[in-house]
C-alpha positions, 0 to 999 in steps of 0.5 A: 257360308255354303261351299257350293264347290262342294256341294256341287260336285254332289250332285250328279245331274249338274255336271252334264251338258245340255246342247253342248252348253253346262247345264243351269238348272232353276227348275227346282219348284217343281224337282230337285236333284238328288246328291250323292248320298240320295243316290247311294242309300236307296241303290244300297237299299235297292241291291241288299235290303228289297224285301217287303215290309210289316210283312215277313218274319225274315232278315229282308222283310225285316230289316226294310220295315227297320228302314222304312221307320228309320225313315218315319222317326227321321220326318217326325224329328226334321218337320218337329212331329210329336209321334211317329203315328201322326207320320203318314207316307204318301206317294206326293203331297196331292195324295196327301191332300187328297187323303184329307180332302177325303177322309176327313173332309166329306166325314166332318164337313156339313150342309152348309159349312164354309172352305177357304182357300187361296186364289194362289193355290196349286191345283193339289188343294184347290181341286180336291176342296171344289170336289168335297163341296160339290158333293156336300152341299159345302162353299169355297169362298177365296184369300185374295191377294193384294197389289204386292201380291200378298194376302190382307190379314184385314180381310182374311178377317172377314173370311174366315169366320164361324162357318169356317170348317177348314182352312186349306193353304201353302206355306209358300205359293208356287207361282209367285214364291210369296211367303204368307203369315201362316202362323197368324192367319192359323191362330185366326182360323182355330179362334173360329173353331176350323180345321187349318190344312198346310201345304209344305211343299214349296216351303219345306226345302227353304223354310224350318218346319216346325208343325207343333210352332204351325199348330198345323191340323195337318200339313203334307209335302214332297220328297222329289222338291227335298233331294229326295227321289220322286213317288214319296210324299208325307201327310202330317196329322194329329192324332187326335183327328187321325184315329176318327178319320176313316181310311182312305184306301183299303186292300192288305196292311191297312187292316187288324181282322179282316172277316167275310162281312167286316174288318176292323183296320190297323194302328195309326199310322199304319192305317192310311199306308194300305198295298205295298210302301216306296220303301226305297223312295222312304230311304232317300227321303231319309238319307235327303234329311240326313243331308238337309241337317248336318248342311244346315238351316241358317246356311241354307237360307242365308246363300237362298235369299243372296242368291234372291236378293242378286236375281230381282236386281238383275232381271230386273235391268232386261226390258220389257221383263216384269217380275209377277211377285214380290220384290220385299225379301222377308217375304218370299221365298227361292222362286220368281215368275216372270213375263218378257212383253211379245213373248208366251213364256213357253217360247222362251223355255225352249229359246233358253233351252239351247243355253242350256238353263232350265225354267219353267214356263205355264200355269203353274198348276194355279190356273184360278191365280193367273185368270186372277191376275189376267194372265195367260201363264208365266215363265219361273226360275225356283233356285236351290242350294246348290245354285250360283249367281253364275247361273243367274247371270248366264240365264240374264245374257239368256234372256236378254236374246229372246225378243231378238230371237223371235224377231223384236228389234230390241 
């Protein structure tokens, strides 16, 4: 069991007041707060070791290089990558997905091919594939959801076929919280000859990740949803793919030799890391991984599942509130979307903010999903290891007053 009081004391942002009330931070699917260990690691780097890595032989440059590559090693171990050559640092999951789409997609997809994605995908794993399909004359096809907000595997097998060149799918929906049966879908897609791109931005903070077990061809995630700073992300790619892919960005560091007319490119993973990297972000990500590893995944999962169960029960008691997503705890993560009859999500967010509560309102960068569900937008709460049942009680009490604020009698 987690020592929540100790954990919360390690996150300075959680100790502040908002609008005269203690902050109740329930927007973790958007970004997580950072523990002291991460903040100190970043500060220590910036104050003592701020050098340009791989660019010099002086102390600061060498130290920065060591710290950057130490972080890469931690990431490789964290996701069970066979090699650090397969771990590319990006600025976020969005850039990593664009890298795959434009480098692998544009060089490999042909006219007549099909690209399959889920209707619930974040725009970052949808818009780049729209662009690739349009440029290459490929067809974009969708996996749709059942009434329980899950993927129908039998229907998926009809969509994924020998024409499928790429399957791009998230482990967990950022808008619904649904955890999809990724391993089964990946196995089937591979049997059809498809390359699989997995978006792990939402799942990595909550589920132990093993890219080899998933058999992911590509896997991406962001540091800022994992208690690390913004501006650092990761692309994992099998070496067999990365070595043949053209660079995504051109410039310093990603080159081997440059002449007036030709350029040869650096070895992996540096071929995909043009320019000065975000060393402080990588250091912060490494520190965040250390922090999570010390706590342990079983404790984190148990706590978050308990919070989700409690929140589903309590939110179900709020009049006029409808939960949008699966109520099966085994098929969802700690993300809950809902609507409140007669209340726009932006109004809900503004009203509960007066009670110090941070939640998300909008289409959650998943407009095709909202159109499919015939909803303009939803409200969303998302939990992390530092949240408590008491915070859920505060949320429920605040939500119960929203309709009154908007002029409804009850």
